[in-house]
C-alpha angles and dihedrals in degrees: 000000000000096000144007132213104227118199110245091223088060091054089052092046092054093049093047092049092042095236100126091125095053090045089052088056090047090056091048090052090051089053091051101048145021097241110308136040146154113244116217125202090250091054090049088056091048092051092047089054093045093051093044096246119157094222143011088248089079090058092050092047092049091048088056090051091050089052091047091057091039094240085128131029127204134204108201092195097055095027091228124143115209116213107212120225120247091248093052091051091047092053094046093051098037095247096146104119099094141042100197121118134187122221113248123194128189093253088062088073089077092065099021101151089049087050092054093047091046091050093053093047097039091050090068091050091048094049092050091047092052091046092053091046091052092049094042091236136140120209114245129173131188088229099047142345127219140172111279089246088074124067135177113258117176128208089242092055092055092041092055093047095051099031094240136127119275090243090054090049089055090051090048092054091051092048092053092045094049089053090051099245094119137017120224127205117190116224117209121180114200116238123205094232131123107246090224092066098042090115089061092051091051090054092048094047105028094167089066098039095100091052097055116110129183115205121174090341091306120119122224139178110226111222126197112297118261107233130198125195125235094179135095123239137183136181118230137182088225140349095230093120089060099061 
């Protein structure tokens, strides 16, 4: 199969539980078989090379993680590994609140964590875009205007969704943008403040202190980044066709 439609909730689940590497192996296994397979030592070496691992031990460890989360089953007698379907995994882990999937292609394996991060962020952009389209609206703000394909997504929003620190959320956004899955536009609102007394302003308004930026002796308030999606999404009744 040339592509898969991965449930967004599954992308979020793997990031929250820090199993993006095992999930990367899971997707490689799906690309290599129709649902079950024996894995030889030579194939383990091939997969380690394809995923950029230094040793086959990483493949074996990630296989154990996949079995721990029941993404993959194993029959010791027959030697077969059973690659669970997306729907089966969703049911087992209670990931049944959404029907949106993101298109995954084999080349996404090369930057898989960035792909997962991009999918989670871009989903919010996609949902807002579809909502505006349905309502026949265009987003406008008194502070700035932007094409409706861009929407503000703060570090704190992503941090809350993935249970990570705000600084990690900022890093995640940059990782996804560098890989080309999202596009980020910085939003800076000019403030009528002398740059030499910025420290006084920060003391007076502590809730905005972390947002203050000084560029060429001009003071700005950095708003939430405007984010655009470079990913494809689709809603489905089930993901059974993508086993």
